[in-house]
Steps between C-alpha positions, in 0.01 A plus 500: 500500500800693380791370294727441799231288669456307173871418492488397865203268434682335212797442724277350773342271243842409359404622152701701253340780302539284189320205662218722623458653156476151351241402762270789416574490127658840444822618338772491763628857483205718404260466798765528772643810329156663493423393857834635621444835328147533641604340831177303508374168371170406337259355756482169312876454547468577871222242536698238308794547737265475799357172371849358444602608847198328661561166331682240707861493389484156340192595295658831399816324381296250298285775349801710401687200361198391296437848358864562411540155348206562266629841381 
């Protein structure tokens, strides 16, 4: 997955870069800057996005809300 696809996935999932960074527990600016420069994402990030995408929307919303509330 390249950086443009990553941004597209976030948009599909209605997540900001900041929210996604909080979900995976990373500093908001550093990973996206590295991913953009390399134009590729770590496989674990790709898989995490795939799992989020496969969840039914109501479960995804609850999961995201719960994770962000606890951060």
